[in-house]
PAPA-558801 format. One line per 4 residues: number of its first residue (from 1); for each residue x, y, z of C-alpha. Coordinates in steps of 0.5 Angstrom, whole numbers, plus 500, padded with zeros to 3 digits. Layout:
// residues N
NUM	X/Y/Z; ...
//
This chain:
// residues 1126
1	883/282/246; 884/283/239; 890/281/235; 893/288/231
5	897/285/226; 899/287/219; 896/285/214; 900/287/209
9	904/281/211; 900/277/211; 896/278/205; 901/282/200
13	900/280/193; 908/278/193; 908/273/198; 908/267/196
17	904/262/199; 908/255/200; 904/249/202; 909/244/206
21	907/238/206; 911/236/213; 916/232/208; 920/227/208
25	928/226/204; 928/222/198; 936/222/198; 938/222/206
29	945/222/208; 944/216/213; 947/210/210; 940/206/211
33	936/199/210; 929/197/209; 927/193/215; 919/191/213
37	915/192/207; 911/198/210; 911/204/207; 910/212/210
41	908/218/206; 913/224/207; 914/230/202; 919/231/198
45	920/237/194; 913/240/196; 909/233/195; 908/227/198
49	911/220/196; 911/213/200; 917/212/203; 919/205/205
53	921/203/213; 928/204/213; 933/203/220; 940/207/220
57	945/201/217; 950/197/222; 947/200/228; 941/198/233
61	937/201/238; 937/196/245; 934/198/253; 937/195/258
65	933/191/264; 933/194/270; 940/191/274; 944/191/268
69	951/191/269; 956/194/264; 960/187/266; 953/184/263
73	953/188/257; 961/187/256; 960/179/256; 954/180/251
77	958/184/246; 964/179/247; 959/173/246; 956/176/239
81	961/181/236; 956/188/237; 960/194/240; 958/199/244
85	957/206/240; 953/210/245; 948/211/250; 942/216/251
89	943/220/257; 938/219/262; 934/213/260; 936/206/259
93	937/206/251; 944/204/248; 946/204/241; 950/198/239
97	954/197/233; 953/191/230; 959/186/227; 961/189/219
101	956/187/214; 951/185/218; 944/187/216; 939/191/222
105	934/185/222; 939/180/223; 942/184/229; 935/184/232
109	935/177/231; 942/176/234; 940/180/240; 934/180/242
113	932/175/249; 939/176/251; 941/178/258; 942/184/259
117	937/187/254; 930/188/255; 928/189/248; 932/190/241
121	930/194/235; 932/197/229; 935/205/230; 929/207/226
125	929/213/220; 923/218/222; 920/223/217; 917/230/219
129	910/229/217; 906/232/213; 900/232/207; 899/235/201
133	894/242/200; 893/246/194; 889/251/198; 892/259/196
137	892/265/202; 888/264/208; 889/268/215; 891/264/221
141	883/261/222; 885/257/227; 886/262/233; 879/265/233
145	876/257/232; 879/255/238; 876/262/241; 884/264/242
149	882/272/243; 878/270/248; 883/266/252; 888/271/251
153	883/276/256; 886/272/261; 892/269/260; 897/270/254
157	903/267/257; 908/266/263; 915/268/260; 918/263/265
161	914/257/261; 919/253/256; 916/251/250; 921/245/246
165	920/244/239; 924/237/238; 924/239/231; 929/240/225
169	932/246/227; 930/254/227; 931/261/224; 935/264/229
173	933/271/226; 926/271/223; 923/278/224; 917/274/229
177	920/269/233; 928/272/235; 925/275/242; 921/269/243
181	927/264/243; 930/261/250; 936/262/252; 941/257/257
185	942/263/263; 949/259/265; 952/258/258; 950/265/256
189	953/268/261; 959/263/262; 966/262/259; 966/260/251
193	968/253/251; 967/250/258; 961/246/260; 959/252/265
197	952/248/268; 955/241/267; 949/238/263; 954/235/258
201	953/240/252; 959/246/251; 956/253/250; 949/250/249
205	946/258/249; 941/257/245; 940/249/245; 943/243/241
209	943/240/234; 943/233/235; 943/231/228; 951/235/227
213	952/234/234; 953/241/235; 951/247/240; 948/251/233
217	940/248/232; 940/253/226; 936/249/221; 940/253/215
221	943/247/211; 951/247/209; 954/250/204; 953/245/198
225	948/240/203; 943/237/199; 936/240/203; 928/240/202
229	925/247/203; 920/245/206; 924/240/212; 928/247/214
233	922/250/215; 918/246/220; 921/247/226; 920/254/225
237	913/253/223; 912/249/229; 915/254/234; 911/261/230
241	904/256/231; 907/256/239; 909/263/241; 911/268/235
245	911/274/237; 903/277/238; 900/283/238; 906/287/235
249	904/289/228; 908/284/225; 907/277/221; 903/272/224
253	900/270/232; 903/265/237; 898/262/242; 903/262/248
257	905/271/247; 911/269/252; 913/262/252; 920/260/251
261	922/256/245; 927/251/246; 929/249/239; 932/243/239
265	935/239/232; 934/233/231; 932/232/223; 936/234/218
269	935/238/212; 932/233/207; 927/232/214; 929/224/217
273	932/222/222; 933/216/227; 930/214/233; 937/215/237
277	938/222/235; 931/223/236; 930/220/243; 937/224/245
281	934/231/243; 927/229/249; 932/228/253; 937/234/252
285	929/237/254; 927/234/259; 934/235/262; 934/243/261
289	928/245/262; 923/244/258; 915/245/261; 913/242/254
293	916/239/249; 912/238/241; 913/233/237; 911/233/231
297	914/227/227; 912/219/227; 912/213/224; 912/205/226
301	912/204/233; 918/203/238; 918/202/244; 925/206/245
305	920/212/246; 916/209/252; 920/210/258; 924/217/256
309	916/219/256; 914/216/262; 920/219/266; 918/227/263
313	911/226/264; 913/224/271; 917/230/272; 911/234/270
317	912/235/263; 907/236/258; 909/232/252; 904/233/245
321	905/228/239; 902/229/233; 897/223/230; 901/222/224
325	898/223/216; 897/216/214; 889/216/214; 890/211/218
329	886/208/224; 890/206/230; 887/200/233; 888/195/240
333	893/191/235; 900/194/236; 901/193/229; 897/199/227
337	900/203/233; 906/209/231; 911/213/235; 911/217/239
341	904/218/239; 902/211/242; 907/211/247; 904/214/253
345	906/208/258; 907/201/260; 901/200/262; 896/201/256
349	890/203/257; 891/207/264; 897/211/262; 896/217/257
353	903/220/258; 902/223/251; 898/228/249; 896/226/242
357	893/231/237; 889/229/230; 887/235/225; 882/239/223
361	880/243/218; 877/250/218; 870/246/219; 872/243/225
365	871/237/219; 876/232/220; 883/233/215; 883/227/210
369	890/225/212; 889/225/219; 891/219/223; 884/217/228
373	884/212/234; 879/208/234; 883/203/239; 880/205/246
377	887/207/249; 887/214/248; 892/215/244; 888/220/240
381	886/225/245; 884/231/242; 884/235/235; 886/241/234
385	886/245/227; 892/242/222; 889/244/215; 892/251/211
389	896/253/217; 899/260/216; 905/261/221; 913/263/220
393	917/261/215; 925/259/215; 928/266/211; 933/266/207
397	932/271/201; 939/267/198; 936/260/199; 932/258/194
401	925/255/196; 925/260/204; 925/266/201; 919/269/204
405	919/269/211; 911/266/212; 907/260/209; 902/256/209
409	903/248/212; 898/242/213; 899/236/218; 898/234/225
413	905/237/225; 901/243/225; 896/240/229; 900/239/235
417	904/245/237; 897/248/237; 896/244/244; 903/245/245
421	902/253/246; 896/251/249; 899/247/254; 904/252/255
425	898/257/257; 894/252/261; 901/251/267; 901/259/267
429	894/259/269; 894/253/274; 901/253/277; 900/247/281
433	898/242/275; 902/238/274; 902/234/266; 895/229/268
437	892/235/270; 894/240/264; 893/234/260; 886/232/262
441	884/240/263; 885/240/255; 882/234/253; 876/236/257
445	874/242/256; 874/241/248; 869/243/244; 864/238/241
449	864/236/232; 862/229/233; 856/233/228; 861/234/223
453	864/228/224; 860/222/224; 863/217/221; 869/219/225
457	866/223/232; 869/217/237; 875/217/234; 878/224/235
461	879/224/242; 874/229/246; 874/234/241; 877/240/238
465	881/244/243; 877/250/247; 883/255/249; 878/259/253
469	874/254/256; 881/250/257; 883/257/261; 877/257/265
473	874/262/262; 866/262/262; 865/263/255; 858/265/251
477	855/259/249; 855/259/240; 848/260/237; 844/257/234
481	844/256/227; 839/255/221; 834/258/224; 827/256/219
485	820/259/221; 815/256/215; 808/254/215; 807/247/219
489	806/241/213; 800/238/212; 796/241/217; 790/245/216
493	792/251/217; 794/255/224; 801/254/225; 807/255/224
497	813/250/225; 820/253/227; 827/250/227; 834/250/228
501	841/247/229; 842/247/237; 849/250/239; 855/247/239
505	855/248/246; 849/243/247; 850/238/253; 855/242/255
509	853/250/259; 848/251/255; 841/251/260; 836/253/256
513	833/257/249; 829/262/248; 824/263/242; 822/270/241
517	817/271/236; 815/278/232; 808/281/228; 809/285/222
521	812/293/223; 805/297/224; 811/303/221; 814/299/216
525	811/293/212; 815/287/210; 819/288/216; 818/284/223
529	815/289/229; 817/288/236; 819/281/239; 817/279/246
533	818/272/249; 814/266/245; 817/260/249; 822/257/254
537	825/250/252; 830/246/255; 837/244/252; 837/239/245
541	831/242/244; 830/243/236; 824/245/234; 817/248/237
545	810/249/233; 807/256/234; 800/255/234; 794/257/234
549	795/263/230; 792/266/224; 793/263/217; 796/269/213
553	799/273/217; 807/274/217; 811/272/223; 819/272/225
557	823/269/230; 829/268/234; 832/264/238; 836/266/244
561	841/260/247; 842/261/254; 848/258/260; 849/260/267
565	851/268/266; 850/269/258; 844/270/253; 846/270/245
569	841/271/240; 841/268/233; 839/271/227; 832/272/225
573	827/268/221; 821/269/217; 817/272/215; 813/266/215
577	805/264/215; 800/258/217; 795/257/211; 791/251/210
581	795/246/206; 793/239/209; 790/235/203; 786/229/204
585	789/223/206; 791/219/199; 787/214/197; 791/207/198
589	785/202/197; 783/203/189; 782/197/185; 781/197/178
593	780/191/174; 775/189/168; 767/190/169; 765/184/171
597	759/180/166; 759/184/160; 762/184/154; 768/189/154
601	769/195/153; 769/198/160; 773/198/167; 770/199/174
605	775/203/178; 773/202/186; 775/205/192; 770/203/197
609	771/204/205; 776/211/203; 774/216/209; 775/223/206
613	775/230/212; 770/234/214; 771/240/208; 772/234/202
617	770/237/196; 770/232/190; 773/226/187; 779/227/181
621	781/220/178; 786/220/173; 787/215/166; 794/214/163
625	796/208/158; 803/207/163; 803/207/171; 805/213/173
629	806/217/181; 804/223/180; 798/228/177; 800/235/177
633	800/235/169; 795/232/169; 788/233/167; 782/228/170
637	778/223/167; 773/225/171; 770/229/177; 766/226/182
641	763/229/188; 763/227/195; 756/223/195; 757/219/189
645	758/212/190; 766/211/191; 765/207/184; 766/209/177
649	765/205/171; 770/207/165; 765/206/158; 771/209/154
653	776/203/154; 779/199/148; 779/192/150; 786/189/150
657	789/195/152; 792/196/159; 790/202/163; 793/205/169
661	788/208/175; 788/214/181; 783/218/185; 785/223/189
665	781/228/194; 781/234/194; 778/239/200; 775/246/199
669	781/250/200; 784/245/193; 789/242/197; 790/234/194
673	796/229/195; 798/229/188; 803/223/189; 799/217/188
677	800/211/187; 797/208/181; 792/202/180; 793/197/174
681	795/195/168; 787/193/168; 784/190/162; 777/191/159
685	775/184/156; 769/179/155; 768/176/161; 767/168/162
689	766/163/167; 768/156/168; 766/151/174; 770/145/175
693	767/139/180; 770/137/186; 774/130/185; 778/128/179
697	775/131/172; 780/133/166; 779/140/165; 780/146/159
701	780/154/159; 776/156/152; 779/163/153; 784/167/154
705	785/172/161; 787/178/160; 792/179/166; 799/177/164
709	800/174/171; 795/169/169; 799/165/164; 799/157/167
713	793/154/168; 795/153/176; 794/160/176; 788/161/174
717	785/157/179; 789/160/185; 792/153/186; 797/153/192
721	803/149/193; 801/148/199; 794/145/199; 790/138/197
725	790/140/190; 794/137/184; 794/138/176; 797/132/171
729	799/132/164; 799/126/159; 806/127/156; 805/124/149
733	812/125/147; 815/122/155; 809/117/155; 808/118/162
737	803/123/167; 807/130/169; 804/132/176; 804/139/177
741	806/139/185; 812/135/182; 815/141/177; 810/147/177
745	813/151/172; 813/146/167; 811/149/160; 806/143/160
749	802/147/165; 801/154/160; 794/156/159; 793/154/150
753	787/154/147; 785/146/145; 790/144/152; 787/140/158
757	789/138/165; 787/133/170; 785/136/176; 784/132/184
761	780/138/188; 778/136/195; 772/143/193; 769/145/186
765	773/151/183; 770/156/180; 774/160/175; 772/168/173
769	776/171/168; 776/177/163; 780/174/157; 779/174/149
773	774/169/146; 778/164/142; 779/167/135; 775/167/129
777	774/160/126; 776/153/128; 782/152/133; 787/147/131
781	790/142/136; 797/138/134; 797/131/136; 804/126/136
785	802/118/136; 799/116/143; 794/119/147; 794/126/147
789	790/131/152; 785/135/148; 780/141/151; 774/145/149
793	777/151/146; 770/155/146; 766/157/152; 761/153/150
797	760/145/149; 762/142/142; 760/137/138; 766/132/137
801	764/128/132; 764/133/127; 772/135/128; 777/134/123
805	784/132/121; 788/136/117; 796/135/116; 796/128/114
809	797/129/106; 790/129/104; 790/136/101; 783/138/105
813	781/136/112; 778/130/113; 773/127/119; 775/123/125
817	772/117/120; 777/118/114; 782/119/119; 782/112/123
821	781/108/116; 787/112/114; 790/110/120; 792/116/123
825	788/118/128; 781/114/132; 775/116/131; 773/117/139
829	775/121/146; 775/120/153; 772/124/157; 771/123/165
833	765/123/169; 767/125/175; 760/123/178; 762/116/177
837	769/118/177; 770/114/171; 771/116/163; 766/116/159
841	767/114/152; 766/121/146; 765/117/139; 764/120/132
845	760/114/131; 753/115/132; 753/109/138; 747/108/144
849	752/108/149; 757/114/147; 756/121/147; 758/126/141
853	759/132/146; 765/135/149; 762/140/155; 765/147/156
857	771/147/161; 772/139/159; 777/135/157; 779/129/154
861	784/123/152; 786/123/145; 789/117/141; 793/118/135
865	797/114/130; 801/119/128; 802/126/128; 796/130/125
869	793/136/127; 785/137/129; 781/141/128; 776/143/132
873	770/146/131; 767/152/133; 760/150/136; 754/150/130
877	749/145/127; 752/139/125; 752/140/117; 749/135/113
881	756/131/110; 758/130/117; 750/127/118; 751/123/112
885	758/121/117; 755/118/122; 753/111/121; 747/109/125
889	748/103/130; 744/096/129; 744/092/134; 744/090/142
893	750/092/147; 751/091/154; 755/095/158; 759/093/164
897	761/097/169; 768/096/175; 767/099/181; 772/099/187
901	772/104/193; 771/111/190; 773/109/183; 770/106/177
905	770/104/170; 764/105/167; 764/105/160; 765/097/157
909	760/096/152; 760/089/149; 754/086/144; 752/084/137
913	752/089/131; 751/088/123; 758/092/123; 762/090/129
917	769/093/126; 767/100/126; 766/100/134; 771/095/136
921	777/095/138; 776/102/142; 782/102/148; 781/106/153
925	788/110/157; 791/110/164; 788/114/169; 793/119/173
929	791/116/180; 791/109/182; 788/104/176; 781/100/176
933	780/098/169; 775/093/166; 777/090/158; 775/085/154
937	781/080/151; 782/080/144; 788/083/140; 787/090/139
941	789/095/132; 792/100/137; 795/095/143; 792/097/149
945	786/094/153; 779/094/150; 774/098/152; 769/095/146
949	768/088/143; 762/087/138; 762/080/134; 757/080/128
953	750/076/129; 752/070/127; 759/071/131; 761/066/137
957	758/070/143; 762/069/148; 767/074/151; 773/074/155
961	773/080/161; 778/082/166; 779/087/171; 785/089/174
965	784/094/180; 792/096/182; 788/097/189; 790/091/194
969	786/089/200; 779/092/196; 772/089/194; 771/090/187
973	763/090/184; 762/089/177; 754/090/175; 751/091/168
977	746/096/170; 742/097/163; 739/089/160; 733/093/157
981	737/093/150; 738/086/150; 733/081/146; 728/077/151
985	730/071/147; 738/070/149; 740/069/156; 747/073/159
989	751/070/164; 757/071/167; 762/066/170; 768/067/174
993	774/064/171; 777/064/178; 771/060/183; 767/058/177
997	761/061/179; 755/063/175; 752/069/174; 744/069/170
1001	745/077/169; 737/077/168; 736/075/175; 743/079/179
1005	744/086/179; 751/084/180; 757/080/183; 763/082/187
1009	769/079/189; 776/082/194; 782/083/192; 788/080/196
1013	794/083/199; 797/085/192; 794/088/185; 791/083/181
1017	787/081/176; 781/078/175; 779/074/170; 771/072/167
1021	767/070/161; 761/073/158; 756/068/155; 750/069/150
1025	745/063/150; 738/062/146; 732/062/151; 730/055/148
1029	735/053/154; 733/058/160; 730/055/167; 722/054/166
1033	717/052/170; 711/050/167; 704/049/168; 704/050/175
1037	697/049/179; 695/048/185; 688/044/188; 684/043/195
1041	685/036/197; 685/031/204; 684/039/208; 690/040/205
1045	693/042/197; 695/039/190; 701/042/187; 703/040/180
1049	709/043/175; 713/042/171; 721/044/169; 724/045/163
1053	731/042/166; 734/040/172; 734/044/177; 735/046/185
1057	727/047/187; 723/051/193; 716/051/195; 713/054/200
1061	706/056/202; 704/064/203; 698/067/206; 694/073/202
1065	699/078/206; 705/075/203; 707/072/209; 709/065/209
1069	706/060/213; 710/054/211; 716/052/207; 715/046/204
1073	722/045/202; 728/048/200; 734/047/195; 731/040/193
1077	734/037/186; 728/035/181; 729/032/174; 726/035/168
1081	719/034/167; 713/033/170; 713/034/178; 707/033/184
1085	708/035/191; 703/035/197; 702/040/202; 698/037/209
1089	694/044/211; 698/045/217; 703/051/217; 710/051/221
1093	709/050/227; 704/043/225; 697/047/226; 692/046/222
1097	691/053/218; 684/056/217; 680/056/211; 681/062/206
1101	686/064/199; 694/062/200; 699/063/195; 704/057/192
1105	710/059/190; 714/055/186; 722/057/186; 728/054/181
1109	735/055/180; 740/052/175; 747/049/176; 748/056/170
1113	745/061/176; 739/062/172; 733/063/177; 725/063/176
1117	719/063/180; 712/062/179; 706/063/184; 698/060/183
1121	693/061/189; 689/056/192; 683/056/196; 682/052/202
1125	676/049/206; 674/046/212
//
């Protein structure tokens, strides 16, 4: 049934719309005091302001314990000085006056916990609820939104139904309410001045005013009384929402057309009251026949409301309360609760004696001001429209602010009477329902508004109320919305995707959907023809793909929403046409990198392994100077056929410039995925390769990588912090090694031309990099006093001997030799031989035992006495001046080698030369691992341990040698691998000073000793003697005699001698004697012709070998043949 309203009243331009903010007083006539720091919003003069938590001064409200007697109460009052003020009829509540001057909180503390009181609370001031609203004219959208029109077709309310509005009073003469007010029949037909019905209230014909304690609940302020216009209209507005006269061609419509409104005034003209007054008004409504009680008020939680509401609920009265407008959320914590909405009963979570109402707007979205419920206790049961609600105002043309009969208000105060009016309709429709049944019926028939309120869905009760559903009407389901039909994205044509938003009733009584389709009308182009069923779909469906359909053919679609007995059509969507719009898959494996093994100027782009669709037509390659993600506005650099290799070499690049590339695949419908992931930056540059052996080595890098991510040597080598490889750098300033494993981010591991590092790796490493060669010219390397790690800065070997030194005050660069003479640097460096695990001497001098070359990718340790700058020369043929600088070596040198486990010290030299000072005193650096060092003991000019020690031809030929081994419990072996340079007329000997043992170098290849439990040093002496003192076997002869042989020889000095007989095959036949001491001079030995077994040997040729060993370690032997006959 449709309403017939006089539109001029609602939209008349002369109507002054008032946005009522459900007010509270800023100057209440009550004498009050603040009882907590809590603030509550209250409407004052049309705006919301925060108001403190106040209570009536000088009194408290208390609940009497079950079984309490008047005598017990009097005893308590006598003991505390409090006095009895009043009792709220029908309850166990009493109002007690406090001793003069006592604060409310002190009074609560004084009386709490004393018999016979169950509880004691402040008699709090309550405020009419409200929230700001700035919109203008609006009609009563809330009625169609809650399906009131459909509900009125089955129930318009009953005149016997009484709804009490416990509020700010009423307008007794309002044109849209005057016929709707309840009258107390007993008093109306009774005697004036007499309580005809014996209810304790004389002549309460139209209700009662508990604010002024008289029988006129008229909200009009007394002459001269301060008032708030919103507060004055509050009760009248709620009454109009519930039951304004409807279908009367006047004003607004109420929800219940026939119920009676019982006005109970408990709020004053400024919008405030106390709990004791409100509860008295509530009890009046209960006692005088109210079926529904509307409480559009709120504030801090008070237990005083619980028992009265529970009693009303038990009596079948439906109590409706507004949730409040503080944008607050109720939780399980008691301090978050408010009254009366949270006074559901003594058994919290079980009882549900109040139907709490949150506010929503015209779009079913939660009002910004509404309180919500996350307690789990059903404090908020349902939601209802409470924003911009048009209803009746208290109307008095002479009363400022109340001079229009209708206006807008917002608040949960407006949502609650929506539900109160509905509760009256439900009670009339279902006469046997008690209060719990009515609450449940309203709760279970709401509309789900979760999708509109994703953040607060479960905090708004069961949903927004639906009047038609609550009254048992079979309401047609809401149609689907947002219907769309479009080509299916990302396919090769042949399908159309239809989507919609499910009916709001999906999940309730919707049983399914029917999808309808129409082609183009044959009569009227671009319009749909006849619709026919395409698919029957279950509830919850929100999408359907229509396939197969021909491409480029228009279709229109419509969805019918079905319940058990209704079918509701949606709007039409279309036309939609299918087309091939599936672009080939994006190319995600694109690689762009500098072309390898070239001299620069090109970048190779590849996408090997990409699998395209069957209709692949071409590849398009794009290039930009910065990263990009879309090629819609770009021109391709190249277009490639699908059968071309998935590789392209861009030969138009400029070395050192960054480029980004992307490749797209395009099908025969010109579909191209224009969103790309560019590969880059790629930089063309010359390419270099460096290889480093397994084990320990000193490495350098003779190029600068183009990749900005390859700035540290560990990144260039691809080292993993968890791996076994490690780096070390000798920090000359700190005089210690810096390990990469300890400080991986240290600046000393940054790649620099001319810098080197120790590398220890379990396997060989090959580095192939794109980069820049060193700039034209020489490379400078700064050095400071001490050992400096320098590296070959070029991609090929360099001649270290032509290195020059500058920055030493000489004006022009000088040679290493000159710098050495000036006392700035030494003229040698130490490389490292990974094969022998030993230092290798690199010298500027022309030494037969040193190299001049610093190999590609290798480094060395260089000793400086003062700060200087080395000029590492670009590889060229040595200059004439450099050749002139190289002094020739005149003399001989003996190399000594020490070895232990994997360590070795191979480059140690002693000898005789014409210019010994030029080659002596070369010192070697420390290794970064365990140390093994053979060195000569003689004061060195630079300190440290000398690796070379030479004397003049006429000098003393004796050297002290020490071997330092830092590895305990190991064997050290000394050797002298090459004696070919030694003159033949000298005798080289090694003396172990620890044991006194002498080794003759010419007859021994080495000497070994064991290191004890601690690292140690061992001392040796090398002596060079003249050949005149050499051991020799002279004039050896052998002849047959007496069946055997006569052997004659002469010794040059005393020696230990052995004589043996061998057959012609070299096999020993008889040892005549061994280790026999013999003096210098001639010797004669006889052989009896027998073998070792004592048997005579046969005739033939035999060999006689004589061996002699002197005390100084010399050992010689001589052999002669002997012809034996029989």
